[in-house]
PDB file of the backbone (N, CA, C, O) and the ligand in Angstrom, with CONECT records:
HET     ZN  A 101       1
ATOM      1  N   MET A   1       0.582   4.650  12.906  1.00  0.00           N
ATOM      2  CA  MET A   1      -0.220   4.130  11.806  1.00  0.00           C
ATOM      3  C   MET A   1       0.691   3.685  10.662  1.00  0.00           C
ATOM      4  O   MET A   1       1.724   4.293  10.381  1.00  0.00           O
ATOM      5  N   THR A   2       0.277   2.628  10.033  1.00  0.00           N
ATOM      6  CA  THR A   2       1.077   2.074   8.943  1.00  0.00           C
ATOM      7  C   THR A   2       0.248   2.065   7.674  1.00  0.00           C
ATOM      8  O   THR A   2      -0.913   1.655   7.672  1.00  0.00           O
ATOM      9  N   LEU A   3       0.851   2.515   6.616  1.00  0.00           N
ATOM     10  CA  LEU A   3       0.179   2.453   5.321  1.00  0.00           C
ATOM     11  C   LEU A   3       0.270   1.020   4.800  1.00  0.00           C
ATOM     12  O   LEU A   3       1.357   0.473   4.616  1.00  0.00           O
ATOM     13  N   VAL A   4      -0.887   0.438   4.572  1.00  0.00           N
ATOM     14  CA  VAL A   4      -0.908  -0.958   4.140  1.00  0.00           C
ATOM     15  C   VAL A   4      -1.641  -1.105   2.798  1.00  0.00           C
ATOM     16  O   VAL A   4      -2.348  -0.204   2.348  1.00  0.00           O
ATOM     17  N   VAL A   5      -1.449  -2.248   2.195  1.00  0.00           N
ATOM     18  CA  VAL A   5      -2.076  -2.526   0.910  1.00  0.00           C
ATOM     19  C   VAL A   5      -2.469  -4.002   0.894  1.00  0.00           C
ATOM     20  O   VAL A   5      -1.848  -4.834   1.556  1.00  0.00           O
ATOM     21  N   LYS A   6      -3.500  -4.303   0.132  1.00  0.00           N
ATOM     22  CA  LYS A   6      -3.956  -5.685   0.052  1.00  0.00           C
ATOM     23  C   LYS A   6      -3.401  -6.336  -1.209  1.00  0.00           C
ATOM     24  O   LYS A   6      -3.611  -5.861  -2.325  1.00  0.00           O
ATOM     25  N   CYS A   7      -2.710  -7.400  -1.005  1.00  0.00           N
ATOM     26  CA  CYS A   7      -2.082  -8.163  -2.088  1.00  0.00           C
ATOM     27  C   CYS A   7      -3.124  -8.647  -3.095  1.00  0.00           C
ATOM     28  O   CYS A   7      -4.196  -9.122  -2.722  1.00  0.00           O
ATOM     29  N   ARG A   8      -2.792  -8.517  -4.359  1.00  0.00           N
ATOM     30  CA  ARG A   8      -3.722  -8.971  -5.396  1.00  0.00           C
ATOM     31  C   ARG A   8      -3.644 -10.483  -5.606  1.00  0.00           C
ATOM     32  O   ARG A   8      -4.499 -11.079  -6.262  1.00  0.00           O
ATOM     33  N   GLY A   9      -2.634 -11.068  -5.054  1.00  0.00           N
ATOM     34  CA  GLY A   9      -2.472 -12.502  -5.212  1.00  0.00           C
ATOM     35  C   GLY A   9      -3.427 -13.269  -4.322  1.00  0.00           C
ATOM     36  O   GLY A   9      -4.371 -13.904  -4.791  1.00  0.00           O
ATOM     37  N   PHE A  10      -3.164 -13.198  -3.030  1.00  0.00           N
ATOM     38  CA  PHE A  10      -3.931 -14.006  -2.081  1.00  0.00           C
ATOM     39  C   PHE A  10      -4.634 -13.171  -1.018  1.00  0.00           C
ATOM     40  O   PHE A  10      -5.127 -13.706  -0.025  1.00  0.00           O
ATOM     41  N   GLY A  11      -4.679 -11.874  -1.227  1.00  0.00           N
ATOM     42  CA  GLY A  11      -5.392 -11.014  -0.293  1.00  0.00           C
ATOM     43  C   GLY A  11      -4.664 -10.746   1.008  1.00  0.00           C
ATOM     44  O   GLY A  11      -5.272 -10.314   1.988  1.00  0.00           O
ATOM     45  N   CYS A  12      -3.378 -10.997   1.022  1.00  0.00           N
ATOM     46  CA  CYS A  12      -2.573 -10.712   2.214  1.00  0.00           C
ATOM     47  C   CYS A  12      -2.540  -9.199   2.432  1.00  0.00           C
ATOM     48  O   CYS A  12      -2.495  -8.426   1.475  1.00  0.00           O
ATOM     49  N   ILE A  13      -2.561  -8.794   3.680  1.00  0.00           N
ATOM     50  CA  ILE A  13      -2.403  -7.381   4.004  1.00  0.00           C
ATOM     51  C   ILE A  13      -0.949  -7.170   4.414  1.00  0.00           C
ATOM     52  O   ILE A  13      -0.449  -7.834   5.323  1.00  0.00           O
ATOM     53  N   PHE A  14      -0.283  -6.255   3.748  1.00  0.00           N
ATOM     54  CA  PHE A  14       1.116  -6.024   4.108  1.00  0.00           C
ATOM     55  C   PHE A  14       1.449  -4.536   4.081  1.00  0.00           C
ATOM     56  O   PHE A  14       0.799  -3.762   3.378  1.00  0.00           O
ATOM     57  N   PRO A  15       2.465  -4.137   4.849  1.00  0.00           N
ATOM     58  CA  PRO A  15       2.852  -2.730   4.898  1.00  0.00           C
ATOM     59  C   PRO A  15       3.461  -2.289   3.574  1.00  0.00           C
ATOM     60  O   PRO A  15       4.270  -3.000   2.978  1.00  0.00           O
ATOM     61  N   SER A  16       3.066  -1.126   3.134  1.00  0.00           N
ATOM     62  CA  SER A  16       3.600  -0.571   1.899  1.00  0.00           C
ATOM     63  C   SER A  16       5.069  -0.222   2.053  1.00  0.00           C
ATOM     64  O   SER A  16       5.542   0.048   3.157  1.00  0.00           O
ATOM     65  N   ILE A  17       5.792  -0.229   0.926  1.00  0.00           N
ATOM     66  CA  ILE A  17       7.160   0.273   0.957  1.00  0.00           C
ATOM     67  C   ILE A  17       7.157   1.791   1.101  1.00  0.00           C
ATOM     68  O   ILE A  17       8.163   2.395   1.472  1.00  0.00           O
ATOM     69  N   ILE A  18       6.006   2.398   0.802  1.00  0.00           N
ATOM     70  CA  ILE A  18       5.871   3.842   0.953  1.00  0.00           C
ATOM     71  C   ILE A  18       5.344   4.102   2.358  1.00  0.00           C
ATOM     72  O   ILE A  18       4.213   3.732   2.672  1.00  0.00           O
ATOM     73  N   GLN A  19       6.130   4.717   3.184  1.00  0.00           N
ATOM     74  CA  GLN A  19       5.630   5.058   4.516  1.00  0.00           C
ATOM     75  C   GLN A  19       5.671   6.564   4.685  1.00  0.00           C
ATOM     76  O   GLN A  19       6.730   7.165   4.863  1.00  0.00           O
ATOM     77  N   ILE A  20       4.485   7.156   4.623  1.00  0.00           N
ATOM     78  CA  ILE A  20       4.395   8.599   4.785  1.00  0.00           C
ATOM     79  C   ILE A  20       3.399   8.912   5.877  1.00  0.00           C
ATOM     80  O   ILE A  20       2.567   8.083   6.247  1.00  0.00           O
ATOM     81  N   ASP A  21       3.499  10.103   6.377  1.00  0.00           N
ATOM     82  CA  ASP A  21       2.623  10.582   7.436  1.00  0.00           C
ATOM     83  C   ASP A  21       1.170  10.596   6.968  1.00  0.00           C
ATOM     84  O   ASP A  21       0.873  10.969   5.832  1.00  0.00           O
ATOM     85  N   GLN A  22       0.275  10.186   7.858  1.00  0.00           N
ATOM     86  CA  GLN A  22      -1.139  10.102   7.491  1.00  0.00           C
ATOM     87  C   GLN A  22      -1.721  11.447   7.069  1.00  0.00           C
ATOM     88  O   GLN A  22      -2.532  11.537   6.147  1.00  0.00           O
ATOM     89  N   LEU A  23      -1.282  12.485   7.770  1.00  0.00           N
ATOM     90  CA  LEU A  23      -1.764  13.834   7.458  1.00  0.00           C
ATOM     91  C   LEU A  23      -1.323  14.245   6.057  1.00  0.00           C
ATOM     92  O   LEU A  23      -2.112  14.768   5.270  1.00  0.00           O
ATOM     93  N   GLU A  24      -0.062  14.000   5.766  1.00  0.00           N
ATOM     94  CA  GLU A  24       0.463  14.321   4.439  1.00  0.00           C
ATOM     95  C   GLU A  24      -0.248  13.507   3.370  1.00  0.00           C
ATOM     96  O   GLU A  24      -0.555  14.008   2.288  1.00  0.00           O
ATOM     97  N   TYR A  25      -0.495  12.284   3.680  1.00  0.00           N
ATOM     98  CA  TYR A  25      -1.158  11.406   2.724  1.00  0.00           C
ATOM     99  C   TYR A  25      -2.541  11.946   2.378  1.00  0.00           C
ATOM    100  O   TYR A  25      -2.924  11.995   1.209  1.00  0.00           O
ATOM    101  N   GLY A  26      -3.290  12.354   3.414  1.00  0.00           N
ATOM    102  CA  GLY A  26      -4.631  12.876   3.205  1.00  0.00           C
ATOM    103  C   GLY A  26      -4.640  14.140   2.377  1.00  0.00           C
ATOM    104  O   GLY A  26      -5.570  14.381   1.607  1.00  0.00           O
ATOM    105  N   LYS A  27      -3.615  14.941   2.530  1.00  0.00           N
ATOM    106  CA  LYS A  27      -3.549  16.224   1.831  1.00  0.00           C
ATOM    107  C   LYS A  27      -3.090  16.082   0.390  1.00  0.00           C
ATOM    108  O   LYS A  27      -3.667  16.668  -0.526  1.00  0.00           O
ATOM    109  N   THR A  28      -2.050  15.302   0.210  1.00  0.00           N
ATOM    110  CA  THR A  28      -1.348  15.405  -1.061  1.00  0.00           C
ATOM    111  C   THR A  28      -1.136  14.109  -1.823  1.00  0.00           C
ATOM    112  O   THR A  28      -0.953  14.134  -3.040  1.00  0.00           O
ATOM    113  N   ALA A  29      -1.156  13.000  -1.145  1.00  0.00           N
ATOM    114  CA  ALA A  29      -0.641  11.808  -1.805  1.00  0.00           C
ATOM    115  C   ALA A  29      -1.547  11.271  -2.895  1.00  0.00           C
ATOM    116  O   ALA A  29      -2.725  10.999  -2.664  1.00  0.00           O
ATOM    117  N   ILE A  30      -1.003  11.127  -4.045  1.00  0.00           N
ATOM    118  CA  ILE A  30      -1.667  10.398  -5.112  1.00  0.00           C
ATOM    119  C   ILE A  30      -0.681   9.321  -5.533  1.00  0.00           C
ATOM    120  O   ILE A  30       0.390   9.595  -6.076  1.00  0.00           O
ATOM    121  N   LEU A  31      -1.079   8.106  -5.266  1.00  0.00           N
ATOM    122  CA  LEU A  31      -0.190   6.996  -5.569  1.00  0.00           C
ATOM    123  C   LEU A  31      -0.725   6.301  -6.803  1.00  0.00           C
ATOM    124  O   LEU A  31      -1.855   5.812  -6.813  1.00  0.00           O
ATOM    125  N   GLU A  32       0.075   6.260  -7.823  1.00  0.00           N
ATOM    126  CA  GLU A  32      -0.369   5.628  -9.055  1.00  0.00           C
ATOM    127  C   GLU A  32       0.653   4.627  -9.537  1.00  0.00           C
ATOM    128  O   GLU A  32       1.853   4.900  -9.578  1.00  0.00           O
ATOM    129  N   ASP A  33       0.161   3.484  -9.894  1.00  0.00           N
ATOM    130  CA  ASP A  33       1.000   2.446 -10.478  1.00  0.00           C
ATOM    131  C   ASP A  33       2.273   2.199  -9.686  1.00  0.00           C
ATOM    132  O   ASP A  33       3.374   2.118 -10.230  1.00  0.00           O
ATOM    133  N   ARG A  34       2.076   2.084  -8.378  1.00  0.00           N
ATOM    134  CA  ARG A  34       3.200   1.752  -7.516  1.00  0.00           C
ATOM    135  C   ARG A  34       3.360   0.245  -7.492  1.00  0.00           C
ATOM    136  O   ARG A  34       2.408  -0.491  -7.234  1.00  0.00           O
ATOM    137  N   ILE A  35       4.541  -0.193  -7.756  1.00  0.00           N
ATOM    138  CA  ILE A  35       4.788  -1.632  -7.712  1.00  0.00           C
ATOM    139  C   ILE A  35       5.181  -2.031  -6.293  1.00  0.00           C
ATOM    140  O   ILE A  35       6.150  -1.524  -5.726  1.00  0.00           O
ATOM    141  N   GLU A  36       4.412  -2.938  -5.750  1.00  0.00           N
ATOM    142  CA  GLU A  36       4.689  -3.468  -4.420  1.00  0.00           C
ATOM    143  C   GLU A  36       4.791  -4.986  -4.538  1.00  0.00           C
ATOM    144  O   GLU A  36       4.054  -5.626  -5.287  1.00  0.00           O
ATOM    145  N   THR A  37       5.717  -5.528  -3.783  1.00  0.00           N
ATOM    146  CA  THR A  37       5.859  -6.980  -3.760  1.00  0.00           C
ATOM    147  C   THR A  37       5.414  -7.504  -2.411  1.00  0.00           C
ATOM    148  O   THR A  37       5.938  -7.102  -1.373  1.00  0.00           O
ATOM    149  N   CYS A  38       4.458  -8.392  -2.432  1.00  0.00           N
ATOM    150  CA  CYS A  38       3.939  -8.953  -1.195  1.00  0.00           C
ATOM    151  C   CYS A  38       5.016  -9.796  -0.516  1.00  0.00           C
ATOM    152  O   CYS A  38       5.574 -10.706  -1.130  1.00  0.00           O
ATOM    153  N   PRO A  39       5.311  -9.494   0.758  1.00  0.00           N
ATOM    154  CA  PRO A  39       6.347 -10.259   1.459  1.00  0.00           C
ATOM    155  C   PRO A  39       5.888 -11.661   1.833  1.00  0.00           C
ATOM    156  O   PRO A  39       6.707 -12.516   2.171  1.00  0.00           O
ATOM    157  N   LYS A  40       4.594 -11.898   1.774  1.00  0.00           N
ATOM    158  CA  LYS A  40       4.083 -13.208   2.192  1.00  0.00           C
ATOM    159  C   LYS A  40       4.060 -14.211   1.046  1.00  0.00           C
ATOM    160  O   LYS A  40       4.486 -15.355   1.209  1.00  0.00           O
ATOM    161  N   CYS A  41       3.562 -13.785  -0.119  1.00  0.00           N
ATOM    162  CA  CYS A  41       3.459 -14.739  -1.226  1.00  0.00           C
ATOM    163  C   CYS A  41       4.357 -14.374  -2.403  1.00  0.00           C
ATOM    164  O   CYS A  41       4.479 -15.146  -3.354  1.00  0.00           O
ATOM    165  N   GLY A  42       4.990 -13.197  -2.343  1.00  0.00           N
ATOM    166  CA  GLY A  42       5.941 -12.830  -3.382  1.00  0.00           C
ATOM    167  C   GLY A  42       5.328 -12.254  -4.641  1.00  0.00           C
ATOM    168  O   GLY A  42       6.038 -12.001  -5.614  1.00  0.00           O
ATOM    169  N   LYS A  43       4.012 -12.041  -4.639  1.00  0.00           N
ATOM    170  CA  LYS A  43       3.313 -11.503  -5.806  1.00  0.00           C
ATOM    171  C   LYS A  43       3.595 -10.002  -5.953  1.00  0.00           C
ATOM    172  O   LYS A  43       3.393  -9.233  -5.013  1.00  0.00           O
ATOM    173  N   ALA A  44       4.054  -9.600  -7.117  1.00  0.00           N
ATOM    174  CA  ALA A  44       4.290  -8.184  -7.397  1.00  0.00           C
ATOM    175  C   ALA A  44       3.157  -7.652  -8.254  1.00  0.00           C
ATOM    176  O   ALA A  44       2.824  -8.235  -9.286  1.00  0.00           O
ATOM    177  N   SER A  45       2.559  -6.532  -7.823  1.00  0.00           N
ATOM    178  CA  SER A  45       1.469  -5.923  -8.572  1.00  0.00           C
ATOM    179  C   SER A  45       1.575  -4.418  -8.473  1.00  0.00           C
ATOM    180  O   SER A  45       2.322  -3.879  -7.656  1.00  0.00           O
ATOM    181  N   THR A  46       0.811  -3.747  -9.326  1.00  0.00           N
ATOM    182  CA  THR A  46       0.767  -2.290  -9.237  1.00  0.00           C
ATOM    183  C   THR A  46      -0.470  -1.874  -8.460  1.00  0.00           C
ATOM    184  O   THR A  46      -1.539  -2.470  -8.592  1.00  0.00           O
ATOM    185  N   TYR A  47      -0.303  -0.848  -7.655  1.00  0.00           N
ATOM    186  CA  TYR A  47      -1.377  -0.366  -6.794  1.00  0.00           C
ATOM    187  C   TYR A  47      -1.523   1.137  -6.942  1.00  0.00           C
ATOM    188  O   TYR A  47      -0.570   1.843  -7.272  1.00  0.00           O
ATOM    189  N   SER A  48      -2.735   1.611  -6.691  1.00  0.00           N
ATOM    190  CA  SER A  48      -3.017   3.038  -6.751  1.00  0.00           C
ATOM    191  C   SER A  48      -3.631   3.487  -5.430  1.00  0.00           C
ATOM    192  O   SER A  48      -3.869   2.676  -4.535  1.00  0.00           O
ATOM    193  N   THR A  49      -3.880   4.773  -5.322  1.00  0.00           N
ATOM    194  CA  THR A  49      -4.360   5.373  -4.075  1.00  0.00           C
ATOM    195  C   THR A  49      -5.494   4.593  -3.417  1.00  0.00           C
ATOM    196  O   THR A  49      -5.481   4.397  -2.202  1.00  0.00           O
ATOM    197  N   GLU A  50      -6.464   4.150  -4.192  1.00  0.00           N
ATOM    198  CA  GLU A  50      -7.625   3.493  -3.602  1.00  0.00           C
ATOM    199  C   GLU A  50      -7.303   2.134  -2.987  1.00  0.00           C
ATOM    200  O   GLU A  50      -8.115   1.574  -2.251  1.00  0.00           O
ATOM    201  N   ASP A  51      -6.132   1.612  -3.286  1.00  0.00           N
ATOM    202  CA  ASP A  51      -5.744   0.322  -2.718  1.00  0.00           C
ATOM    203  C   ASP A  51      -5.086   0.449  -1.355  1.00  0.00           C
ATOM    204  O   ASP A  51      -4.868  -0.549  -0.668  1.00  0.00           O
ATOM    205  N   TYR A  52      -4.772   1.675  -0.964  1.00  0.00           N
ATOM    206  CA  TYR A  52      -4.031   1.886   0.275  1.00  0.00           C
ATOM    207  C   TYR A  52      -4.936   2.387   1.383  1.00  0.00           C
ATOM    208  O   TYR A  52      -5.900   3.111   1.136  1.00  0.00           O
ATOM    209  N   TRP A  53      -4.619   1.997   2.596  1.00  0.00           N
ATOM    210  CA  TRP A  53      -5.268   2.597   3.751  1.00  0.00           C
ATOM    211  C   TRP A  53      -4.329   2.483   4.938  1.00  0.00           C
ATOM    212  O   TRP A  53      -3.315   1.787   4.889  1.00  0.00           O
ATOM    213  N   PHE A  54      -4.692   3.184   6.009  1.00  0.00           N
ATOM    214  CA  PHE A  54      -3.867   3.179   7.196  1.00  0.00           C
ATOM    215  C   PHE A  54      -4.414   2.204   8.233  1.00  0.00           C
ATOM    216  O   PHE A  54      -5.623   2.101   8.441  1.00  0.00           O
ATOM    217  N   GLN A  55      -3.506   1.504   8.867  1.00  0.00           N
ATOM    218  CA  GLN A  55      -3.868   0.543   9.881  1.00  0.00           C
ATOM    219  C   GLN A  55      -2.968   0.776  11.083  1.00  0.00           C
ATOM    220  O   GLN A  55      -1.768   1.007  10.941  1.00  0.00           O
ATOM    221  N   SER A  56      -3.563   0.711  12.268  1.00  0.00           N
ATOM    222  CA  SER A  56      -2.760   0.940  13.468  1.00  0.00           C
ATOM    223  C   SER A  56      -2.142  -0.364  13.954  1.00  0.00           C
ATOM    224  O   SER A  56      -1.428  -0.373  14.957  1.00  0.00           O
TER     225      SER A  56
HETATM  226 ZN    ZN A 101       0.331 -11.939  -0.914  1.00  0.00          ZN2+
END
């Protein structure tokens, strides 16, 4: 499973720079104001926990 995020620019789905175990994520992870740069369009934005999900 890959932790992914949806780009705020053009809605591209891309893998997060943060790659943690799904179990650990469910238990403990609170991601706040993480800056991610979309590899497709180059848009850099801040993302929080609700912006992330796991995709196989
Ligand atoms: Zn993008």
